[in-house]
C-alpha positions in Angstrom: 13.6 -36.1 -6.1 12.1 -32.7 -6.4 8.4 -32.5 -6.9 6.6 -29.3 -7.6 3.1 -29.3 -9.1 2.4 -33.0 -9.6 -0.5 -32.4 -12.0 1.3 -30.0 -14.3 4.6 -31.9 -14.4 2.9 -35.3 -14.9 0.6 -34.0 -17.6 3.7 -32.9 -19.6 5.1 -36.4 -19.1 1.8 -38.0 -20.2 1.6 -35.7 -23.3 5.2 -36.6 -24.4 4.4 -40.3 -23.9 1.3 -40.1 -26.0 3.1 -38.2 -28.7 5.8 -40.9 -28.9 3.4 -43.9 -29.0 2.6 -45.8 -32.2 -1.0 -45.4 -33.3 -1.9 -49.1 -33.3 0.3 -50.4 -30.4 1.7 -48.5 -27.5 4.8 -50.8 -27.2 7.9 -48.8 -28.1 10.6 -50.8 -29.9 14.2 -49.7 -30.2 15.2 -48.6 -33.7 18.9 -49.5 -34.5 21.0 -46.6 -35.8 24.5 -46.3 -37.3 27.2 -44.3 -35.7 26.6 -41.5 -38.2 22.9 -41.2 -37.2 21.5 -42.9 -40.3 18.6 -45.4 -40.1 20.7 -48.4 -41.1 21.6 -51.5 -39.1 24.0 -50.9 -36.2 27.6 -51.3 -37.1 29.1 -54.6 -35.8 32.6 -54.2 -34.2 35.5 -55.9 -36.0 36.8 -57.6 -32.8 34.4 -60.2 -31.4 34.6 -62.2 -28.2 31.5 -64.4 -27.4 30.4 -67.7 -26.0 30.1 -70.2 -28.8 26.5 -70.8 -29.9 25.0 -67.9 -27.9 22.8 -65.2 -29.5 23.9 -61.6 -28.9 21.6 -58.7 -29.9 22.7 -55.4 -31.4 19.5 -53.5 -31.6 17.2 -55.6 -33.7 20.1 -57.7 -35.2 20.5 -61.2 -33.8 24.0 -62.5 -34.0 24.9 -66.1 -33.3 28.4 -66.7 -32.0 30.6 -69.2 -34.0 32.2 -72.3 -32.6 35.5 -70.6 -31.8 34.0 -67.6 -30.0 35.7 -65.1 -32.1 33.1 -64.2 -34.7 29.5 -64.6 -35.9 28.3 -67.8 -37.5 25.2 -66.0 -38.7 23.4 -62.7 -38.4 19.7 -62.0 -38.9 17.6 -58.8 -38.7 14.5 -59.3 -36.6 11.3 -58.2 -38.4 7.6 -58.9 -38.2 6.2 -61.1 -36.8 9.2 -61.4 -34.5 10.6 -57.8 -34.5 12.4 -57.9 -31.1 15.8 -59.3 -30.5 16.3 -61.0 -27.1 19.8 -61.8 -25.9 20.3 -65.6 -25.6 17.2 -66.4 -27.6 17.1 -64.5 -30.9 14.1 -62.9 -32.6 10.9 -62.9 -30.6 7.4 -61.4 -30.9 7.7 -58.9 -28.0 9.8 -57.6 -25.2 9.3 -60.0 -22.2 6.9 -58.8 -19.5 6.1 -55.5 -21.3 2.5 -54.4 -21.2 0.8 -53.1 -24.3 -2.6 -52.3 -25.8 -4.2 -53.8 -28.9 -7.2 -51.6 -29.4 -9.3 -52.1 -26.3 -7.4 -55.2 -25.3 -4.9 -54.9 -22.5 -2.1 -57.5 -22.8 1.4 -58.4 -21.5 4.2 -60.1 -23.3 5.1 -63.6 -22.1 8.3 -64.0 -20.1 9.9 -65.7 -23.0 8.8 -63.1 -25.6 6.9 -65.7 -27.6 3.6 -63.8 -27.7 1.0 -61.8 -25.8 -1.3 -62.9 -23.0 -4.6 -61.0 -22.7 -4.9 -59.3 -19.3 -8.2 -57.5 -19.7 -10.8 -56.4 -22.2 -11.7 -52.8 -21.5 -15.3 -51.9 -21.1 -15.9 -48.9 -23.3 -19.5 -48.7 -22.2 -18.2 -48.1 -18.6 -15.9 -45.4 -19.8 -12.8 -47.6 -19.9 -10.0 -47.4 -22.4 -6.7 -49.2 -22.7 -3.6 -47.2 -21.7 -0.1 -48.5 -21.4 -1.3 -52.1 -21.1 -4.2 -51.8 -18.7 -7.8 -50.7 -18.6 -8.6 -47.5 -16.9 -11.5 -45.1 -16.4 -9.3 -42.4 -14.8 -8.5 -38.9 -16.2 -5.4 -38.0 -18.1 -4.0 -36.2 -15.0 -4.4 -39.3 -13.0 -2.9 -41.5 -15.7 0.1 -39.2 -15.7 0.3 -39.7 -11.9 0.9 -43.4 -12.5 4.4 -42.5 -13.8 5.4 -41.5 -10.2 5.3 -44.4 -7.8 4.2 -42.6 -4.6 1.4 -42.5 -2.1 -0.4 -39.9 -4.1 -2.9 -41.1 -6.7 -6.5 -41.3 -7.9 -7.6 -44.9 -7.3 -7.7 -46.3 -3.8 -9.3 -49.5 -2.3 -10.1 -49.0 1.4 -11.6 -51.7 3.6 -12.9 -52.1 7.1 -11.0 -54.5 9.4 -12.3 -56.3 12.4 -12.9 -54.0 15.5 -15.6 -56.1 17.2 -15.4 -54.5 20.7 -16.3 -51.1 19.4 -19.5 -49.7 21.1 -21.8 -46.9 19.9 -21.1 -47.5 16.2 -23.5 -44.7 15.3 -21.1 -42.2 16.8 -17.8 -44.0 16.1 -17.8 -44.5 12.4 -15.3 -45.6 9.7 -14.0 -42.7 7.7 -11.8 -41.7 4.8 -9.8 -38.5 5.1 -8.9 -37.0 1.7 -6.2 -34.3 1.3 -6.2 -32.3 -1.9 -3.1 -30.1 -2.2 -3.6 -29.4 -5.9 -4.7 -26.1 -7.3 -7.7 -27.7 -8.9 -10.8 -29.0 -7.2 -10.9 -32.8 -6.8 -14.1 -34.6 -7.8 -14.4 -37.9 -6.0 -16.6 -41.0 -6.0 -16.7 -43.7 -3.4 -18.3 -46.8 -4.7 -18.8 -50.5 -4.2 -19.9 -53.2 -6.6 -23.5 -51.9 -6.4 -22.7 -48.4 -7.5 -21.6 -45.0 -6.3 -22.2 -44.6 -2.5 -20.8 -41.0 -2.1 -20.0 -38.4 -4.7 -18.6 -34.9 -4.0 -15.7 -32.6 -4.2 -12.6 -31.6 -2.2 -11.7 -27.9 -2.8 -8.1 -27.0 -3.8 -5.5 -27.1 -0.9 -8.0 -28.5 1.6 -9.2 -31.6 3.4 -12.4 -33.5 3.5 -13.4 -36.3 5.8 -16.2 -38.7 4.7 -17.8 -41.1 7.2 -19.2 -44.4 5.9 -21.6 -47.0 7.2 -20.0 -50.1 8.8 -20.0 -53.4 7.1 -20.8 -55.6 10.1 -19.6 -58.8 8.5 -16.1 -57.2 8.5 -16.2 -55.0 11.6 -17.8 -57.6 14.0 -17.1 -61.1 12.7 -18.1 -62.7 16.0 -21.2 -64.6 17.1 -23.1 -62.4 19.6 -24.1 -65.4 21.7 -21.1 -67.6 21.7 -18.4 -65.0 21.3 -16.7 -67.1 18.6 -14.8 -65.2 15.9 -15.0 -66.3 12.2 -12.8 -65.7 9.2 -14.8 -65.1 6.0 -14.9 -64.2 2.4 -17.1 -61.1 2.1 -18.3 -60.5 -1.4 -18.5 -56.8 -2.3 -16.9 -55.9 1.0 -14.4 -53.2 -0.1 -14.8 -49.6 -1.3 -13.2 -47.9 -4.2 -12.3 -44.2 -4.0 -11.7 -42.5 -7.3 -10.6 -38.9 -7.9 -10.0 -36.9 -11.0 -6.7 -35.3 -9.6 -4.1 -36.9 -7.4 -4.9 -36.9 -3.7 -3.7 -38.3 -0.4 -6.1 -40.7 1.4 -6.1 -42.2 5.0 -8.6 -44.4 6.6 -9.7 -44.3 10.2 -11.2 -47.2 12.1 -13.0 -45.4 13.6 -12.5 -41.6 13.2 -13.8 -40.3 16.4 -12.6 -41.4 19.9 -14.8 -39.4 22.2 -18.5 -38.3 22.6 -20.1 -41.7 22.6 -22.4 -43.5 25.0 -20.9 -47.0 25.5 -21.0 -49.0 28.7 -17.5 -47.9 29.6 -18.2 -44.2 29.1 -17.7 -41.6 26.3 -14.7 -43.1 24.6 -14.3 -45.5 21.7 -11.2 -47.0 23.3 -10.3 -48.8 20.1 -8.9 -46.7 17.2 -6.2 -46.8 14.5 -5.6 -45.5 11.1 -3.8 -46.3 7.9 -2.1 -44.5 5.0 -3.7 -45.8 1.8 -1.7 -46.7 -1.3 -3.0 -46.0 -4.8 -3.8 -49.0 -7.1 -0.9 -48.2 -9.5 1.7 -49.1 -6.9 0.0 -52.3 -5.7 1.4 -55.8 -6.6 0.7 -59.4 -5.9 3.4 -60.0 -3.3 3.2 -59.1 0.4 4.2 -60.3 3.9 1.9 -59.5 6.8 2.6 -57.8 10.1 0.3 -58.4 13.1 0.3 -59.4 16.8 -0.5 -62.7 18.4 -4.1 -63.6 19.4 -5.0 -61.6 22.6 -6.2 -63.8 25.5 -6.9 -63.1 29.2 -8.4 -65.3 31.9 -10.5 -63.8 34.7 -11.0 -65.9 37.8 -13.0 -65.5 41.0 -13.5 -68.2 43.7 -16.3 -69.8 41.6 -15.0 -69.9 38.0 -12.6 -68.8 35.3 -13.7 -67.1 32.1 -11.6 -66.6 29.0 -11.9 -63.8 26.4 -9.8 -62.6 23.6 -9.5 -61.3 20.1 -7.7 -62.3 16.8 -5.0 -60.8 14.6 -6.3 -59.8 11.2 -5.1 -60.2 7.6 -7.4 -58.8 4.9 -6.9 -59.1 1.2 -8.9 -57.0 -1.3 -9.6 -58.2 -4.9 -9.1 -55.4 -7.5 -9.8 -57.5 -10.6 -12.2 -60.4 -11.3 -10.8 -63.9 -11.1 -7.8 -63.1 -8.9 -6.1 -66.2 -7.5 -4.6 -65.6 -4.1 -2.4 -67.9 -2.0 -1.5 -67.3 1.6 1.2 -69.3 3.3 0.0 -69.0 6.9 2.3 -68.4 9.9 -0.7 -68.8 12.3 -3.6 -71.1 13.0 -6.7 -69.6 11.5 -10.3 -69.4 12.7 -12.6 -71.1 10.2 -15.7 -69.4 8.8 -17.8 -68.7 5.7 -15.6 -69.7 2.8 -12.5 -70.2 4.9 -11.3 -73.5 6.4 -9.8 -73.7 9.9 -6.2 -73.7 8.5 -3.1 -74.6 10.6 0.2 -72.8 10.9 2.3 -73.7 7.8 -0.7 -74.4 5.6 -1.3 -72.6 2.3 -4.8 -71.2 1.8 -6.1 -70.5 -1.7 -8.9 -68.1 -2.7 -10.4 -66.7 -5.8 -11.5 -63.1 -5.5 -13.5 -60.8 -7.8 -13.4 -57.0 -7.8 -14.5 -55.6 -4.4 -14.3 -59.0 -2.7 -12.5 -59.3 0.7 -11.0 -62.3 2.5 -10.6 -61.5 6.2 -8.4 -64.1 7.9 -8.4 -64.1 11.7 -5.9 -65.9 13.9 -7.3 -68.7 16.0 -8.8 -67.7 19.4 -8.6 -70.8 21.6 -11.2 -71.8 24.1 -8.8 -71.3 27.0 -5.1 -70.6 27.8 -2.5 -70.8 30.5 -1.6 -67.4 31.9 2.1 -66.4 31.8 1.4 -63.8 34.5 -1.5 -63.0 36.9 -2.5 -60.1 39.1 -5.6 -58.6 40.8 -7.9 -57.0 38.3 -7.3 -53.2 38.4 -11.1 -52.5 38.5 -12.0 -55.4 40.9 -9.4 -56.8 43.3 -11.6 -59.8 44.1 -11.0 -61.0 40.5 -7.7 -62.3 39.3 -6.7 -61.5 35.8 -4.3 -63.8 33.9 -2.4 -62.7 30.8 -1.7 -65.4 28.2 1.2 -65.1 25.8 0.1 -67.3 23.0 3.2 -66.9 20.8 4.0 -67.5 17.1 1.5 -70.2 16.4 -1.3 -67.6 16.9 0.5 -64.7 15.1 -0.2 -63.8 11.5 3.2 -61.9 11.3 5.2 -63.4 8.5 2.3 -64.8 6.5 3.2 -64.6 2.8 0.5 -63.4 0.3 1.0 -64.0 -3.4 -1.6 -63.3 -6.1 -1.6 -63.5 -9.9 -3.1 -60.0 -10.2 -2.5 -56.9 -8.0 -4.3 -56.9 -4.6 -4.5 -54.6 -1.6 -3.4 -56.2 1.7 -4.1 -54.9 5.2 -3.1 -56.4 8.5 -3.3 -55.7 12.2 -5.4 -56.8 15.1 -9.0 -56.7 16.2 -7.9 -55.4 19.6 -4.9 -56.2 21.7 -2.6 -55.3 24.6 1.0 -54.3 23.6 2.9 -56.0 25.2 0.6 -58.9 26.0 0.2 -58.0 29.7 0.0 -54.2 29.6 -3.4 -52.5 29.6 -5.3 -51.6 27.5 -6.7 -53.3 24.4 -6.7 -51.2 21.2 -7.3 -51.8 17.5 -4.3 -52.1 15.1 -4.2 -51.7 11.3 -2.0 -50.7 8.4 -2.0 -51.2 4.7 1.0 -53.4 3.8 3.7 -52.2 1.5 4.4 -54.4 -1.6 7.4 -56.7 -1.0 9.3 -55.1 -3.9 9.1 -51.7 -2.0 10.9 -53.0 1.1 14.4 -51.7 1.9 17.7 -52.6 3.5 18.0 -49.4 5.6 15.5 -47.8 8.0 15.5 -45.1 10.7 13.4 -46.1 13.7 12.2 -42.9 15.5 10.8 -43.1 19.0 7.4 -41.4 19.5 6.9 -38.4 21.7 6.3 -40.2 25.1 3.2 -39.7 27.2 4.9 -41.0 30.4 8.4 -42.1 29.5 7.1 -45.3 27.8 9.0 -47.4 25.2 8.0 -48.5 21.7 7.8 -52.1 20.5 9.4 -52.9 17.2 9.4 -55.9 14.8 11.8 -56.7 12.0 10.4 -59.0 9.3 12.7 -60.5 6.6 11.8 -60.8 2.9 14.5 -63.4 2.1 16.8 -66.0 3.7 20.1 -65.4 5.3 19.3 -61.8 6.1 21.6 -60.4 8.8 20.2 -57.4 10.6 22.4 -54.8 12.4 21.6 -51.8 14.6 23.2 -48.4 15.3 23.1 -47.8 18.3 22.9 -51.3 19.6 19.2 -51.4 20.7 19.2 -55.1 19.7 21.9 -57.6 18.9 22.8 -58.7 15.4 20.4 -61.4 14.1 20.0 -63.5 11.0 16.5 -64.2 9.6 14.9 -66.4 6.9 12.0 -65.5 4.6 9.0 -64.5 6.6 10.9 -64.8 9.9 10.9 -61.9 12.4 12.0 -60.8 15.9 10.6 -58.2 18.3 12.3 -55.9 20.7 11.6 -53.0 23.0 13.4 -49.6 22.9 13.3 -46.1 24.3 15.8 -44.9 21.7 16.0 -43.8 18.0 18.1 -46.1 15.8 19.4 -46.9 12.3 18.8 -50.5 11.2 20.3 -52.2 8.1 20.1 -55.7 6.6 21.9 -57.7 3.9 18.6 -58.0 2.0 15.2 -56.3 2.2 13.2 -56.4 5.4 10.2 -54.5 7.0 10.4 -52.5 10.2 7.1 -52.2 12.1 6.5 -49.9 15.0 4.0 -50.3 17.9 2.8 -47.8 20.5 2.4 -49.6 23.8 -0.5 -49.6 26.3 -0.7 -46.8 28.8 -1.8 -48.9 31.8 -5.1 -49.2 33.7 -5.8 -45.6 34.4 -8.9 -44.7 32.4 -7.9 -41.0 32.6 -4.7 -41.5 30.6 -4.2 -40.8 26.9 -2.7 -43.1 24.4 -2.8 -46.9 23.9 -1.5 -49.4 21.3 -1.2 -48.4 17.6 0.8 -49.8 14.7 2.6 -48.4 11.7 5.0 -49.6 9.0 8.3 -47.6 8.9 9.5 -46.2 5.5 12.8 -47.4 4.0 15.3 -44.6 3.6 15.4 -45.2 -0.2 11.7 -44.4 -0.3 12.1 -40.9 1.4 11.0 -37.8 -0.6 11.7 -34.1 -0.5 8.0 -33.1 0.0 4.9 -34.5 1.6 1.3 -33.6 1.8 -0.2 -35.2 4.9 -3.0 -34.8 7.4 -3.7 -35.2 11.1 -7.3 -35.7 12.5 -9.0 -32.6 13.9 -10.7 -34.7 16.6 -7.4 -35.3 18.5 -7.4 -32.1 20.6 -8.4 -30.9 24.1 -12.1 -30.1 24.5 -13.0 -29.1 28.1 -16.7 -29.1 27.4 -16.7 -32.8 26.5 -13.7 -34.0 28.5 -11.8 -35.0 25.4 -8.0 -34.8 25.6 -5.8 -35.2 22.5 -2.5 -34.5 20.8 -1.2 -34.9 17.2 2.5 -35.3 16.4 4.8 -35.8 13.4 8.3 -37.2 13.7 10.6 -35.6 11.0 13.5 -37.8 10.1 16.1 -35.8 8.0 19.8 -36.0 7.1 22.2 -33.8 8.9 22.3 -30.3 7.4 18.9 -30.6 5.7 16.6 -27.5 5.8 13.0 -28.6 6.5 10.0 -26.4 6.6 6.5 -27.4 7.9 3.6 -25.2 6.7 6.2 -22.5 5.9 8.0 -22.6 9.3 11.4 -24.1 9.9 11.7 -27.4 11.7 14.3 -27.4 14.5 15.4 -29.4 17.5 16.8 -32.5 15.7 18.5 -35.2 17.8 21.2 -37.2 16.1 20.9 -40.9 15.6 24.1 -42.9 16.2 26.5 -42.4 13.3 23.7 -42.7 10.7 24.0 -39.1 9.5 20.3 -38.6 10.3 18.4 -36.8 13.1 14.8 -36.8 14.3 12.6 -33.9 15.5 9.3 -34.6 17.3 6.8 -31.8 16.5 3.4 -31.3 17.9 0.9 -30.2 15.2 -2.7 -29.1 14.9 -5.3 -31.2 13.2 -5.7 -30.6 9.5 -3.8 -30.7 6.2 -0.1 -30.0 6.2 2.8 -29.5 3.8 6.4 -30.3 4.7 9.4 -29.8 2.3 13.1 -30.3 2.6 16.3 -29.6 0.7 17.1 -33.3 1.0 15.0 -36.5 1.0 13.6 -37.2 4.4 10.8 -39.2 6.1 7.8 -38.5 8.4 5.8 -40.6 10.8 2.4 -39.3 12.0 0.7 -40.3 15.3 -1.6 -39.0 18.0 -3.0 -39.7 21.4 -6.6 -39.4 22.7 -8.4 -40.6 25.8 -7.3 -44.2 26.1 -6.6 -44.5 22.4 -4.2 -43.6 19.7 -3.4 -43.8 16.0 -0.2 -43.9 13.9 0.8 -44.1 10.2 3.6 -43.1 7.9 2.9 -39.7 6.4 3.9 -40.7 2.9 6.6 -42.4 0.8 7.7 -43.3 -2.7 6.7 -46.8 -3.6 9.5 -47.6 -6.1 10.6 -51.2 -6.7 13.9 -50.6 -5.1 15.1 -54.1 -4.3 14.6 -57.7 -5.4 15.3 -60.3 -2.7 
């Protein structure tokens, strides 16, 4: 789909929608017309074939099939208070599941069309109004952006995930990076339930990064004395970022990776980032991606000590009174407002706006190492690596909510794979289940030292057979929430019989503290969610700085169909490598930090990533978030 100026084009769409809306109710009903264009009831064909007793609609005319199935036993024109004809039912109050406004009341038609359920009462005193069946305080330009289901928008809900081992938190801070590629200045507010924390502007066609204070209840959910992690419900734990024009937003946990003063040196050693999705594409159905609880055992001739960190699943409430259920694939650490659930349990929570439930996979008191070796920093100590497996892995946990929520998952800090140094933070905002696809391109990252990537395939439904081209993994069949993992040095095309999610992991770079890179995690984009243009950013910190000793690189993988012409910041992208018989190729391009624009003659995908001193980040550069498949 071609997208030019999103503000101007969407404002036109918004104006047309407003002009066509009824004054008292923004639900648009079909008006039956005759073949000659008159405003009479739709002509009924002379030849009829129908199932006896069924109701068939012709516009607002309800026709009931006779006993012989060759004509109509009765016909009735639907009119107030039941003006809508529903096939198989007859005249009903409203079109099932359609949102609407009744003054300042936001409502949705019941699934059987029998009436309206109130969703929200808009707070006019807070600047809210009802628009298309929901309450909003956003500008008209932003409301127009809701008609395009993409990563660009005006209403985002960032949250901090557990990163407990991070040192020097005054230097290494949580940050939001906002890219404004519009011709108009973006006015932004970052708030929580207590009010506006930051207000400012982002100039046209530029980038602004805003660092925020840590919420220690979320960043470090661990007892300083015992080292025990705890899940929790944190009231007022999330942020809301609001803009008056569509923008692109990423969160970094933390932003900087060098220049600190921790016990291990100048680095943070634990970074990742996430592309944020605007509220208008969020739903109440998700499946999580994570890694198993990380555990190591260190032994000398006197004793053995165990340490580790949990996988993370965080759910953000966007509306008061949101009921959330999580069918857990992992044992869970208990904590404030969270029981110590077991694998297979269903946990239930009620969240208000800005509330966060952060679920952590269980960290056992000890473990049995699968492999041991001398510690790389002290050969007198033996280090054992524990592979805890699926019972301690949040991957495949199913989240359902009765109102839209934002869902993030990842890991506090882990090796990838379980026995390869070093530990790094992982996180990504999860795509709604309805946005998953049946076809993905997996593109290998630019290697630092000929390393592989790890991949996971997670199924949305049962009986889902997964196939690869080339054969980087054998054919496999999965059930709902089931997954498998594999290692690959190659690019590939993967397809399924029904929707699934493809997750990519950078692996550890070993025990050399002078190396760059380490684990990171990103969600791949389905081919059907590719676009013809992207506005994306890469952090400016990931660059060489001889004065500080920092070393860094930024890259973007460009995944495009054969024959496409792609330009990045006005320059042609070349050097594509073909992928099997998929008809796609990938180019791995090193880029400078900052805001970028990339366009193509055909729909294509991008994956952004970077390496710093013993750390890394990775996220999809953007996507459409259409409801492309129902499992």
